[in-house]
PLY file of the C-alpha trace (Angstrom):
ply
format ascii 1.0
element vertex 300
property float x
property float y
property float z
element edge 299
property int vertex1
property int vertex2
end_header
109.37 96.01 112.33
105.25 95.70 112.33
103.40 99.35 112.15
102.33 99.12 116.23
106.47 98.87 116.94
106.98 101.80 114.53
104.12 103.78 116.60
106.43 102.21 119.87
109.58 103.72 118.34
107.75 106.94 117.65
106.52 106.75 121.47
109.23 106.65 122.87
111.02 109.16 121.08
108.20 111.58 122.04
108.28 110.73 125.41
111.77 112.04 125.47
110.86 115.15 124.90
106.84 115.42 126.86
108.44 113.70 130.08
111.22 116.01 131.65
108.82 119.19 130.42
105.15 117.14 131.69
107.59 117.03 134.96
107.54 120.82 135.72
104.63 120.27 136.98
103.65 119.13 140.75
101.63 115.85 138.91
101.14 114.22 135.25
100.07 111.31 133.32
99.92 109.50 130.79
97.59 106.98 129.25
97.85 103.98 126.65
94.73 102.25 125.41
93.33 99.91 123.05
95.16 96.38 122.27
98.19 97.53 122.24
98.20 99.15 125.62
100.50 97.08 127.03
102.83 97.15 124.76
102.82 101.19 124.60
102.69 101.29 128.60
105.84 99.14 128.72
107.93 101.31 126.65
106.32 104.53 127.87
107.96 102.69 131.13
111.01 101.95 130.25
111.01 106.25 129.17
109.87 107.37 132.49
112.91 104.75 134.48
115.59 107.72 132.77
113.87 110.06 134.21
113.23 108.75 138.40
115.97 111.36 139.40
112.69 114.28 138.16
110.03 112.61 139.99
110.76 113.56 143.19
108.30 115.72 145.25
105.99 115.35 142.18
103.42 112.24 140.53
103.42 111.26 136.93
100.17 108.10 136.32
101.01 105.62 133.76
97.15 104.84 133.35
96.78 101.69 130.64
93.25 100.28 129.14
93.56 97.45 127.30
90.27 93.90 126.75
93.58 91.76 127.67
92.78 91.27 130.91
95.25 88.45 131.33
98.24 89.16 133.47
98.36 92.77 132.81
98.81 93.58 136.35
102.03 91.34 136.31
103.25 91.91 133.26
103.40 95.83 134.34
104.42 95.21 138.09
107.44 93.07 136.48
108.16 95.97 134.43
108.38 98.03 137.61
110.68 96.09 139.53
113.07 94.95 136.40
113.52 99.04 135.89
113.35 100.19 139.22
110.76 103.09 139.14
110.13 105.33 141.61
107.08 104.79 144.17
106.25 108.30 142.70
105.69 106.38 139.56
102.27 105.29 139.92
100.74 103.10 137.69
96.83 102.22 136.66
96.36 99.12 135.08
92.19 98.82 133.74
91.29 95.70 132.08
87.88 96.60 129.74
87.37 98.55 127.22
88.78 101.74 126.30
85.25 103.82 125.25
84.07 102.43 128.44
86.46 102.62 130.71
89.45 105.16 129.90
87.42 107.92 131.48
86.75 107.03 134.58
90.31 105.37 134.90
91.34 108.98 134.32
89.48 110.46 136.71
90.50 108.00 138.77
94.11 108.68 138.98
94.09 112.44 139.10
94.87 113.02 135.61
92.68 116.37 135.39
94.33 119.47 135.32
97.32 118.51 134.84
100.16 117.57 131.91
98.42 114.26 130.28
99.61 112.51 127.06
97.17 110.05 125.52
97.37 107.18 123.13
94.73 105.51 121.96
94.86 102.25 119.26
91.09 102.10 118.55
89.59 101.50 114.86
87.55 104.31 114.50
86.99 107.85 116.11
86.52 107.72 120.29
83.13 108.73 121.63
82.98 112.49 122.91
83.11 111.19 126.52
86.87 109.85 125.63
88.11 113.07 124.12
86.81 115.27 126.43
88.20 113.48 129.09
91.51 113.73 127.86
91.24 117.13 127.11
90.50 117.83 131.06
94.31 117.29 131.29
96.13 121.14 130.95
97.84 120.84 128.25
96.23 117.81 127.17
97.73 116.03 124.11
96.19 112.84 121.85
97.29 110.34 119.75
95.54 108.06 118.26
95.87 104.92 116.02
92.65 104.68 113.80
91.91 103.17 110.47
93.69 104.82 107.37
91.61 106.76 105.06
89.97 108.40 107.85
92.13 111.70 108.06
89.29 114.46 107.46
86.92 113.00 109.82
89.58 112.38 112.77
90.94 116.40 112.08
87.36 117.32 112.41
86.44 116.16 114.62
89.57 116.32 117.18
88.71 120.39 116.31
85.81 120.41 116.91
86.11 118.94 120.61
88.99 121.46 121.05
92.59 121.21 119.81
93.72 123.51 118.06
96.43 121.63 116.50
96.32 118.44 114.36
98.50 116.25 112.37
98.08 113.38 110.23
100.44 110.25 108.72
99.42 107.08 107.50
101.83 103.75 108.39
101.84 101.38 106.23
103.60 98.24 105.99
105.86 97.93 102.91
104.54 94.22 102.53
100.97 95.81 101.98
99.21 93.95 104.69
98.86 96.79 107.43
98.03 100.65 107.15
96.97 102.98 110.03
96.33 106.71 110.75
98.18 108.21 113.66
97.31 111.27 114.55
98.77 113.82 116.72
96.56 115.96 118.48
97.40 119.20 120.59
97.23 122.88 121.27
101.25 123.91 121.03
103.45 124.48 118.28
106.49 123.68 120.08
104.62 119.79 121.17
103.41 119.60 117.28
107.23 119.99 115.94
108.55 117.83 118.57
106.41 114.88 117.63
107.54 115.53 113.68
111.49 115.33 115.07
110.27 112.60 116.51
108.61 110.91 113.70
111.07 110.69 111.16
113.94 110.21 113.08
112.03 106.57 113.88
114.24 103.95 112.15
114.26 104.07 108.25
115.11 100.76 108.07
111.69 99.63 110.11
109.62 98.17 106.90
106.95 100.65 107.16
106.71 104.12 104.97
104.78 106.70 105.56
102.26 108.93 103.12
100.50 112.38 103.37
96.83 110.95 104.39
96.16 115.01 102.60
98.75 113.79 99.43
96.02 113.42 96.70
98.88 111.27 94.67
99.10 108.84 97.79
103.11 108.89 97.27
104.71 106.70 99.90
107.89 108.19 102.00
110.95 106.54 103.18
111.42 106.90 106.46
114.21 109.02 107.29
116.38 112.45 108.43
115.81 113.96 105.58
112.56 113.04 103.46
111.92 113.39 99.86
110.83 116.81 99.55
108.84 115.66 95.84
105.62 115.96 97.48
106.54 119.23 100.34
106.71 121.03 96.88
104.15 119.84 95.22
102.05 120.31 98.33
103.17 124.51 98.96
102.72 124.75 94.72
99.05 123.82 95.17
98.98 126.19 98.49
100.52 129.00 96.70
98.66 128.97 94.00
95.72 129.12 96.35
96.51 131.89 97.78
98.66 133.96 95.68
101.24 134.11 97.37
103.32 133.64 101.21
105.91 134.73 102.69
108.38 132.01 104.23
107.10 131.92 107.91
103.50 131.56 107.02
104.78 128.42 104.72
106.44 127.23 107.25
103.85 127.16 109.47
101.48 125.55 106.61
103.88 122.86 105.87
104.27 122.07 109.79
99.98 122.14 110.66
98.56 121.31 106.67
101.70 118.41 105.81
103.23 115.36 107.23
107.17 117.74 107.57
108.77 119.49 109.32
108.64 123.55 109.28
112.64 123.39 108.93
111.62 121.10 105.87
110.19 124.17 103.82
113.14 126.35 103.39
115.39 123.51 101.20
111.87 123.01 99.49
111.77 126.43 98.49
115.43 126.71 97.50
115.17 124.41 94.83
111.81 125.29 93.56
113.00 128.49 93.02
116.19 127.33 91.21
114.09 125.71 88.99
112.08 129.03 88.64
108.39 127.52 90.13
108.06 130.47 92.12
109.52 133.98 93.02
110.38 135.16 95.87
110.21 139.19 97.04
113.37 140.95 97.35
114.74 139.01 94.47
118.27 138.99 96.92
119.63 138.11 100.16
118.67 135.35 102.99
115.55 133.40 102.62
114.07 135.01 106.20
110.54 134.62 107.59
109.57 137.52 105.74
110.63 137.12 102.12
107.15 136.39 100.19
106.74 133.74 97.42
104.43 133.74 94.61
103.75 131.20 91.66
106.07 131.69 88.81
103.30 134.16 87.38
101.57 135.09 90.18
100.82 138.99 91.88
0 1
1 2
2 3
3 4
4 5
5 6
6 7
7 8
8 9
9 10
10 11
11 12
12 13
13 14
14 15
15 16
16 17
17 18
18 19
19 20
20 21
21 22
22 23
23 24
24 25
25 26
26 27
27 28
28 29
29 30
30 31
31 32
32 33
33 34
34 35
35 36
36 37
37 38
38 39
39 40
40 41
41 42
42 43
43 44
44 45
45 46
46 47
47 48
48 49
49 50
50 51
51 52
52 53
53 54
54 55
55 56
56 57
57 58
58 59
59 60
60 61
61 62
62 63
63 64
64 65
65 66
66 67
67 68
68 69
69 70
70 71
71 72
72 73
73 74
74 75
75 76
76 77
77 78
78 79
79 80
80 81
81 82
82 83
83 84
84 85
85 86
86 87
87 88
88 89
89 90
90 91
91 92
92 93
93 94
94 95
95 96
96 97
97 98
98 99
99 100
100 101
101 102
102 103
103 104
104 105
105 106
106 107
107 108
108 109
109 110
110 111
111 112
112 113
113 114
114 115
115 116
116 117
117 118
118 119
119 120
120 121
121 122
122 123
123 124
124 125
125 126
126 127
127 128
128 129
129 130
130 131
131 132
132 133
133 134
134 135
135 136
136 137
137 138
138 139
139 140
140 141
141 142
142 143
143 144
144 145
145 146
146 147
147 148
148 149
149 150
150 151
151 152
152 153
153 154
154 155
155 156
156 157
157 158
158 159
159 160
160 161
161 162
162 163
163 164
164 165
165 166
166 167
167 168
168 169
169 170
170 171
171 172
172 173
173 174
174 175
175 176
176 177
177 178
178 179
179 180
180 181
181 182
182 183
183 184
184 185
185 186
186 187
187 188
188 189
189 190
190 191
191 192
192 193
193 194
194 195
195 196
196 197
197 198
198 199
199 200
200 201
201 202
202 203
203 204
204 205
205 206
206 207
207 208
208 209
209 210
210 211
211 212
212 213
213 214
214 215
215 216
216 217
217 218
218 219
219 220
220 221
221 222
222 223
223 224
224 225
225 226
226 227
227 228
228 229
229 230
230 231
231 232
232 233
233 234
234 235
235 236
236 237
237 238
238 239
239 240
240 241
241 242
242 243
243 244
244 245
245 246
246 247
247 248
248 249
249 250
250 251
251 252
252 253
253 254
254 255
255 256
256 257
257 258
258 259
259 260
260 261
261 262
262 263
263 264
264 265
265 266
266 267
267 268
268 269
269 270
270 271
271 272
272 273
273 274
274 275
275 276
276 277
277 278
278 279
279 280
280 281
281 282
282 283
283 284
284 285
285 286
286 287
287 288
288 289
289 290
290 291
291 292
292 293
293 294
294 295
295 296
296 297
297 298
298 299
C-alpha cells in the first residue's frame, strides 16, 4: 500500500469517530483538497453513507478541490449513486488549485461556525488564507499531508495560526521511494487521542512505516496496535532529564502532544523504565496512578 493509501485508511478510521460527533450539530463540513482530493473524498463518502440515518434534519457538506478537472463531478456523482447517499449530504466538487479555491469553496458551502474537518495534500504549508478558512469552523480540525522534514516549521505555523494541539508523523514507504509528513491540528484532546488511535490501527501490513519527526535518531516503527516502545522510552527519559521529574498525568499528556504515541502507551513504557532502574517513582509502591511522581535515576 502507498503512503496515500495509508492516509486513506487512517482517514476512514478517523471519520468513523468524527462523523457522528459532528452530526450533533445542525450542519458540518468535510473538505479534501490537493492531488489526492478525489480519492480521499470517495473514501469519505463511503463513511458518510453509513451514517445516513443520523443526517435527517441536518446538513453535511463534502467539499472537494483538486487540480484534476477531468470527470471529477461525474466520478463523485457515480459514487453517491452507488452508495445511496441521502440528499442531506451535499457534494461540492471544485476544479483548481487548492491554494486559490479552497477558502472560497468552504465559504460557498457554508462551512463557517460549524464542525469542519479539512484534509489538504500539498507540498508545503498552505497560505494563511486557507488556514484561516479552516479555522472558521467551530470546531476546526486539519489534516495536512506535506513533504517529510517540514515538521518544526509546520507545527510552529499551525500553533501560531490558532490550533492549540498538533501531532505529526512521517509516513515512510518501506521501499524507500516515498516519505510524507502527516500533521493533525485541533483544539481538543479527545480529537487528538482519536487521531492517534486511528493512526496505530491502520493495517500493519500496509508496506509503510511510521517515523516520529521529533526523534533525533529517526527510527522507523512498524504500524501495530502495540508499537515498539523504544523511541517512547528515550523521549520520556529526555523529557524527564529536562524537567527533573513529572507526574504520570503530565507524562501521559507529553506522550500525546509531543510524540507519535498514544497517551495510553505511557504506562507500559514507564513500567519497563522502572523495572530497568532508569527512573524512580514516589510513592514507591502502589498503582501507577496519575499523581505518582516520576524522576530520572539520581534526580530530585
